[in-house]
C-alpha positions in Angstrom: 7.8 -133.4 -65.9 6.7 -135.4 -68.9 4.5 -134.0 -71.6 1.6 -136.3 -70.4 1.8 -135.0 -66.8 1.7 -131.4 -68.0 -1.4 -132.1 -70.0 -3.1 -133.8 -67.0 -2.3 -130.8 -64.8 -3.7 -128.4 -67.4 -6.9 -130.4 -67.6 -7.2 -130.6 -63.8 -6.7 -126.8 -63.5 -9.4 -126.2 -66.1 -11.8 -128.5 -64.2 -11.1 -126.6 -61.0 -11.7 -123.2 -62.7 -15.0 -124.5 -64.3 -16.2 -126.0 -61.0 -15.4 -122.8 -59.1 -17.2 -120.7 -61.7 -20.2 -123.0 -61.6 -20.3 -122.8 -57.8 -20.1 -119.1 -57.9 -22.8 -119.0 -60.6 -25.1 -121.3 -58.6 -24.4 -119.3 -55.5 -25.3 -116.1 -57.2 -28.5 -117.6 -58.5 -29.5 -118.9 -55.1 -28.7 -115.5 -53.6 -30.8 -113.8 -56.2 -33.6 -116.3 -55.7 -33.4 -115.7 -51.9 -33.4 -111.9 -52.3 -36.4 -112.2 -54.6 -38.2 -114.3 -52.1 -37.3 -112.0 -49.3 -38.5 -109.0 -51.3 -41.8 -110.8 -52.2 -42.3 -111.6 -48.5 -41.5 -108.0 -47.5 -43.9 -106.7 -50.1 -46.7 -109.0 -48.9 -46.0 -108.0 -45.3 -46.1 -104.3 -46.1 -49.3 -104.8 -48.1 -50.9 -106.7 -45.2 -49.7 -104.0 -42.7 -51.1 -101.2 -45.0 -54.4 -103.1 -45.3 -54.6 -103.5 -41.5 -53.6 -99.8 -41.0 -56.3 -98.8 -43.5 -58.9 -100.9 -41.7 -57.8 -99.6 -38.3 -57.9 -96.0 -39.6 -61.4 -96.7 -41.0 -62.6 -98.1 -37.7 -61.1 -95.2 -35.8 -62.8 -92.7 -38.0 -66.1 -94.5 -37.8 -66.0 -94.6 -34.0 -65.1 -90.9 -33.8 -67.9 -90.0 -36.3 -70.4 -92.3 -34.5 -69.7 -90.5 -31.2 -70.1 -87.1 -32.7 -73.3 -88.1 -34.3 -74.6 -89.7 -31.1 -74.3 -86.2 -29.6 -76.1 -84.6 -32.5 -73.0 -83.0 -34.1 -73.7 -84.4 -37.6 -71.8 -81.7 -39.4 -68.6 -82.7 -37.5 -69.4 -86.4 -38.1 -69.7 -85.8 -41.8 -66.5 -83.9 -41.9 -64.7 -86.7 -40.1 -65.5 -89.0 -43.0 -64.9 -86.6 -45.9 -62.3 -87.2 -48.6 -62.6 -91.0 -48.6 -64.4 -93.1 -51.1 -64.3 -96.2 -48.9 -67.9 -97.6 -49.4 -68.4 -98.1 -45.7 -67.4 -94.5 -44.9 -69.4 -93.2 -47.9 -72.6 -95.0 -46.8 -72.2 -93.8 -43.2 -71.6 -90.2 -44.4 -74.8 -90.4 -46.4 -76.7 -91.7 -43.4 -75.5 -88.8 -41.3 -76.5 -86.3 -44.1 -80.0 -87.8 -44.1 -80.3 -87.5 -40.4 -79.1 -83.9 -40.4 -81.8 -83.0 -42.8 -84.4 -84.3 -40.4 -83.3 -82.3 -37.4 -85.9 -80.0 -35.7 -84.6 -76.6 -34.7 -85.6 -75.2 -31.3 -85.8 -71.5 -32.0 -88.1 -70.3 -29.2 -86.2 -68.9 -26.2 -89.2 -69.6 -24.1 -89.2 -73.4 -24.8 -86.1 -74.3 -22.9 -86.8 -76.1 -19.7 -84.3 -75.8 -16.8 -84.1 -78.1 -13.8 -81.9 -77.5 -10.8 -80.8 -79.2 -7.6 -78.7 -78.4 -4.6 -76.0 -80.7 -3.2 -77.2 -84.3 -3.2 -77.6 -86.2 0.0 -75.3 -89.1 0.4 -76.7 -90.4 3.7 -80.2 -89.2 4.6 -80.1 -91.1 7.9 -77.4 -88.5 8.9 -78.6 -85.5 7.0 -82.2 -85.6 8.2 -81.2 -85.9 11.8 -79.0 -82.8 12.0 -80.1 -79.4 13.2 -80.5 -78.5 9.5 -82.5 -81.7 8.8 -85.8 -80.0 7.8 -84.0 -77.7 5.5 -82.2 -80.6 3.9 -85.6 -82.4 3.4 -87.0 -79.3 1.8 -84.2 -78.2 -0.5 -82.2 -81.3 -1.3 -82.7 -84.7 -2.8 -80.9 -88.0 -2.2 -78.6 -89.6 -4.7 -81.1 -92.5 -5.5 -83.8 -89.9 -6.0 -81.6 -87.9 -8.4 -80.5 -91.0 -10.3 -84.1 -92.2 -10.8 -85.2 -88.7 -11.9 -82.3 -88.4 -14.4 -83.0 -91.9 -15.8 -86.7 -91.1 -16.4 -85.9 -87.6 -17.9 -83.5 -89.3 -20.3 -86.1 -91.9 -21.2 -88.6 -89.1 -22.1 -86.2 -87.8 -24.7 -84.5 -84.9 -22.9 -81.0 -83.8 -24.0 -78.6 -81.7 -21.9 -77.7 -78.3 -23.4 -75.8 -75.3 -22.1 -76.4 -71.6 -22.6 -73.4 -71.4 -24.9 -75.2 -73.9 -27.2 -78.2 -71.5 -27.5 -76.9 -68.0 -28.1 -73.8 -66.0 -28.9 -72.7 -62.4 -29.4 -72.4 -60.9 -32.8 -69.7 -58.5 -34.0 -71.9 -55.6 -32.7 -71.9 -57.1 -29.2 -75.6 -58.0 -29.4 -77.0 -61.4 -28.5 -78.3 -63.8 -31.2 -80.4 -66.7 -30.2 -79.8 -69.7 -32.5 -81.0 -72.6 -30.3 -80.2 -76.2 -31.0 -81.3 -78.7 -33.6 -82.3 -82.2 -32.4 -84.0 -85.3 -33.9 -87.7 -85.5 -33.8 -88.9 -86.6 -30.3 -85.8 -85.1 -28.5 -86.1 -82.1 -26.3 -83.5 -79.7 -24.9 -83.0 -79.5 -21.1 -80.7 -77.1 -19.1 -79.5 -78.6 -15.8 -77.8 -76.7 -13.0 -76.7 -77.1 -9.5 -76.7 -74.4 -6.9 -74.1 -73.8 -4.2 -71.4 -76.1 -5.5 -69.2 -74.9 -2.6 -69.6 -77.6 0.1 -70.3 -75.2 2.8 -68.8 -75.5 6.3 -72.2 -76.0 7.9 -72.7 -79.1 5.8 -69.6 -80.9 7.1 -70.3 -84.3 8.8 -73.9 -84.0 7.7 -74.2 -86.8 5.1 -72.9 -84.8 2.1 -69.8 -84.9 0.0 -66.9 -82.6 1.1 -65.5 -81.4 -2.2 -64.9 -82.1 -5.9 -61.5 -83.5 -6.9 -59.6 -85.1 -9.8 -58.7 -88.8 -9.4 -55.8 -90.7 -10.9 -57.7 -91.2 -14.2 -58.3 -87.5 -14.5 -62.0 -88.0 -13.7 -63.9 -85.6 -11.5 -65.0 -87.3 -8.3 -66.1 -86.4 -4.8 -64.5 -86.9 -1.4 -66.8 -88.2 1.3 -66.1 -88.8 4.9 -67.9 -91.7 6.6 -67.3 -93.2 10.0 -63.9 -91.6 10.2 -62.9 -93.0 6.8 -62.3 -91.2 3.5 -64.0 -92.4 0.3 -63.6 -91.1 -3.2 -66.5 -91.7 -5.7 -69.7 -90.5 -7.3 -71.3 -88.6 -4.3 -72.8 -85.6 -6.0 -74.3 -84.4 -9.3 -71.1 -83.9 -11.4 -69.6 -87.4 -11.3 -73.1 -89.0 -11.5 -73.9 -87.0 -14.7 -70.4 -87.7 -16.0 -71.0 -91.4 -15.6 -74.5 -91.3 -17.0 -73.4 -89.4 -20.1 -70.5 -91.9 -20.6 -73.1 -94.6 -20.7 -75.7 -92.6 -22.7 -73.8 -90.1 -24.9 -77.1 -89.1 -26.6 -78.2 -87.5 -23.3 -75.7 -84.7 -24.0 -75.7 -82.2 -26.9 -72.2 -82.1 -28.2 -70.7 -82.9 -24.8 -72.7 -80.3 -22.8 -73.6 -81.4 -19.2 -74.6 -78.6 -16.9 -74.1 -75.3 -15.1 -72.5 -75.1 -11.7 -73.6 -72.0 -9.7 -71.1 -71.0 -7.1 -70.7 -68.5 -4.3 -67.5 -67.4 -2.7 -67.7 -66.8 1.0 -66.7 -70.4 2.0 -64.5 -70.8 -1.0 -65.2 -72.7 -4.2 -65.9 -76.4 -5.0 -65.0 -77.4 -1.4 -61.7 -75.5 -1.2 -61.5 -72.8 1.4 -60.1 -70.2 -1.0 -61.8 -67.0 0.2 -59.3 -64.3 1.2 -62.1 -62.3 2.8 -63.2 -65.2 5.0 -59.9 -67.0 5.7 -57.2 -64.3 5.1 -54.5 -63.9 2.5 -52.4 -66.9 3.6 -50.3 -69.6 1.9 -53.0 -72.0 2.8 -55.6 -69.9 1.0 -53.4 -69.5 -2.0 -53.0 -73.3 -2.2 -56.7 -73.8 -1.9 -57.3 -71.4 -4.7 -54.8 -73.2 -6.9 -56.3 -76.6 -6.2 -59.8 -75.3 -6.9 -58.7 -73.8 -10.2 -57.2 -77.1 -11.3 -60.6 -78.8 -10.6 -62.5 -76.0 -12.3 -60.3 -76.2 -15.4 -60.9 -79.9 -15.6 -64.7 -79.4 -15.2 -64.7 -77.0 -18.1 -62.8 -79.4 -20.3 -65.4 -82.1 -19.6 -68.6 -80.2 -20.6 -69.4 -78.1 -17.5 -69.9 -74.4 -17.3 -70.0 -71.9 -14.4 -72.4 -69.2 -13.2 -72.3 -66.6 -10.5 -74.5 -67.3 -7.5 -73.2 -64.1 -6.0 -70.3 -64.1 -3.5 -72.3 -64.0 -0.4 -75.6 -65.7 -1.5 -77.4 -62.4 -1.4 -81.0 -61.6 -2.2 -80.8 -59.4 -5.4 -84.4 -58.4 -5.1 -84.1 -57.0 -1.6 -80.5 -55.9 -1.5 -79.7 -52.2 -2.3 -77.6 -51.5 -5.3 -74.6 -50.7 -3.1 -74.6 -54.2 -1.6 -74.9 -55.8 -5.0 -71.9 -53.7 -6.2 -69.8 -54.7 -3.3 -70.8 -58.4 -3.6 -70.1 -58.5 -7.3 -66.6 -57.0 -6.8 -65.8 -59.7 -4.2 -67.0 -62.4 -6.6 -64.7 -61.0 -9.4 -61.8 -60.8 -7.0 -62.1 -64.2 -5.3 -64.2 -66.5 -7.6 -63.4 -65.5 -11.2 -59.7 -66.3 -10.8 -60.8 -69.9 -10.1 -63.7 -70.4 -12.5 -62.9 -67.8 -15.1 -65.2 -65.1 -16.3 -68.9 -66.0 -16.6 -71.8 -64.1 -18.2 -74.4 -66.1 -16.3 -76.0 -65.0 -13.1 -78.2 -67.5 -11.3 -80.2 -65.6 -8.6 -79.9 -66.9 -5.1 -83.3 -67.7 -3.7 -84.5 -67.3 -7.3 -85.0 -63.7 -6.4 -85.1 -61.7 -9.7 -84.6 -58.0 -9.9 -87.8 -57.5 -11.8 -91.2 -59.1 -12.5 -91.9 -60.7 -15.8 -91.7 -57.4 -17.6 -88.6 -56.8 -19.7 -85.4 -55.4 -18.1 -84.8 -51.8 -19.1 -82.0 -49.3 -18.6 -84.2 -47.7 -16.0 -83.6 -50.7 -13.7 -80.3 -49.6 -12.0 -79.5 -53.1 -10.8 -79.9 -54.5 -14.3 -77.8 -51.7 -15.8 -75.0 -52.4 -13.3 -75.0 -56.1 -13.8 -75.1 -55.8 -17.5 -72.1 -53.5 -17.3 -70.3 -56.1 -15.3 -70.7 -58.6 -18.2 -73.8 -60.5 -17.3 -76.0 -61.4 -20.3 -78.0 -64.4 -18.9 -80.1 -64.3 -15.8 -81.9 -67.3 -14.3 -84.7 -67.1 -11.7 -87.0 -69.7 -10.3 -90.6 -70.3 -11.6 -92.2 -73.7 -11.2 -95.6 -72.6 -12.5 -94.8 -73.9 -16.0 -92.4 -76.4 -17.7 -90.4 -73.7 -19.4 -90.1 -69.9 -19.6 -87.7 -67.6 -21.3 -87.4 -63.9 -22.3 -84.9 -62.9 -25.0 -83.7 -59.5 -26.3 -80.5 -58.6 -28.1 -79.3 -57.4 -24.7 -80.0 -60.4 -22.4 -81.7 -63.7 -21.9 -83.8 -64.6 -18.9 -84.6 -68.2 -18.2 -86.7 -69.7 -15.5 -85.6 -72.8 -13.5 -87.6 -75.4 -11.7 -86.5 -76.7 -8.4 -86.1 -80.4 -8.0 -86.3 -80.8 -4.2 -88.3 -82.0 -1.3 -90.7 -79.1 -1.5 -91.5 -79.8 -5.1 -91.9 -83.5 -4.4 -94.3 -82.8 -1.5 -96.3 -80.4 -3.7 -96.6 -83.0 -6.4 -97.6 -85.8 -4.0 -100.3 -83.5 -2.6 -101.6 -82.7 -6.1 -100.8 -79.0 -5.7 -98.3 -78.7 -8.5 -97.3 -81.4 -10.9 -94.8 -79.5 -13.1 -92.2 -82.2 -12.5 -94.4 -84.8 -14.2 -93.2 -83.3 -17.5 -89.8 -84.8 -16.7 -90.3 -87.8 -14.4 -92.9 -89.5 -12.3 -92.4 -88.1 -8.8 -94.1 -91.0 -6.9 -91.6 -93.4 -8.5 -88.6 -91.2 -7.6 -89.3 -89.9 -4.1 -87.8 -91.9 -1.2 -90.8 -91.9 1.1 -89.1 -94.0 3.7 -86.1 -91.8 4.1 -88.4 -88.7 4.1 -90.8 -90.3 6.6 -93.7 -89.5 4.1 -97.0 -91.3 4.4 
């Protein structure tokens, strides 16, 4: 190889090395540029995601706080927005604090009105034509009547509360009445329903058959009509649940009502009584199903009261009968609904007149010893009545039924006018009223 050829090859090799180096250099630069771009995009995406997450978290907290405030739990609503200087949350928190300062406290135990109903009539054309028809006219109301009454009661500013909202026991075991605090113009109302048992005698009479849990975990009723089974809002519980969902400000911190149950035909439509139906597998299954429904009811704002096991008259019954009945209730009903300190007297029959309960009253002493602190009778002579001592609370209920409608229409007693206008509620056609 000549000297010239060697020189040419050396130059060519150098060019190749330089070209390769330049290519590598450019490639590395492009890679670095791409990585930088990718990192920038990633950073921007993460920032956007964080911003969206923060906005979503803010909206979630606002929604939760708004719901709490709509049901008058301003303290919890304020706590939900604490620890954040977001201007929107800060302004809302201040708004809640201002509303909380304006609340009116209901401290008087005698100022709490209490309305109650029995099972609602689904089909009055059937119910009023049965052998029990007159009794149903007297003591029950139809679903449309109840819905109209509740709508007007809500429009007049009433808010549902439970006894647990009003009083509690202190460390010494004595009751303390705290009441509730509501905005100006709002008024507390206790609502209860008697005999939430769906008795055997009511079968095929135009009433719901039982309470149940549907696929959405909502409490509904089962109703038999023309041989077919329907599931829906056929009694007080699902109707109030729906109404509160639409109008959360009708409920104080989620409270809805009190369900007074007996035990001789089972509970909530389930034939769970061992005394009546025997200690069988079927009875055990009924008890388990009823308990599942009762648990769900308590989770959704409902509470329970004793209405005695056998729907006995506490005023007329001797102490021995009350003792036996109470034991049956504790054996057969409490395993389903849990312990309750509320006794709603069947027939409204109190164990005393308006004078205070004393230890000299053997029936009271026994019932107090069994864990009852709250006693509810019936008195439609005034819009509200209550009697409180550190040992007990007595509260009068007003019956919403055909008898009270008739009394109002005739001008004999208009106590219900404090809550709704009876002539706009009563179904005169169904009741064959003039």
